[in-house]
C-alpha angles and dihedrals in degrees: 000000000000110000096213135052126199116227134187099302090327138070146206131202141170111249123174090346091305130111110240116194132189102185121213117258123263095016123126147131118256134135127208103295126126106340125106118227089044113265120212116167125169103151108093118125118259131178106207150160127214116249117201114226091230088063092062138152096064133158121211117196136178139164125210149158118232116211097200123197102170148012114301096015102153148166139176142095126339123197113188143183097168141315092297099043122051146113126219122186136169136082122336128178110237118177090346093306125107109234136179104257135192127180118187116190125195099158089313126047120245115194130197131173136190133194115272124176101218144017091255126088146154107222132182137182122205107210110205129185095222115130093352098306131359126176135197118196122201134174135198136181116262092220126051119013099009091184093062094106117184125204114247107169149332114218144168128219125185135152088227087070093067110144106209094199111121094008089126094047111122092234091055093045093049097043119109109260112211127213122299126219117256117260113295092009140103125211112229129178148100128304141184130193142174133182098208 
């Protein structure tokens, strides 16, 4: 097997038993909220596996170091139903500072950040079956007491929460729509994105 794969203007490879990713430029995940003109992005790279809902609860965990070069460089975990329903969480550079970041999207994206001292993190998402899909996000330092998990966010994601507002907007209709999970599944894996 070839240890590296070329992507659209980016790449990933396995190096010393670690996944190394250089994400393509101007790719991200974002849905409708805040920006004018309307911003709809669903084209960031993600390496995932399908998780069947009957296998829940499940915890997905990763650790990584982000080597940021610009505003909004980011990496972490992505949980996805489809282009309108997903969660991404990890480290994101905001005003030149790496921060814990979590975006929850149920038709519209909702973003929260927290202080974080470095571009390294262990992050995990507990995927729970309660009420159709509940999620608990936690983070811990890679160095030092690696079991000192801190709460980041509790969220819910469900296709029944689709907000139809703006669905007929030309920007929404013309935006690239990424892959959707198979029926009764979630997609869960790691992602990386950069806007420059």
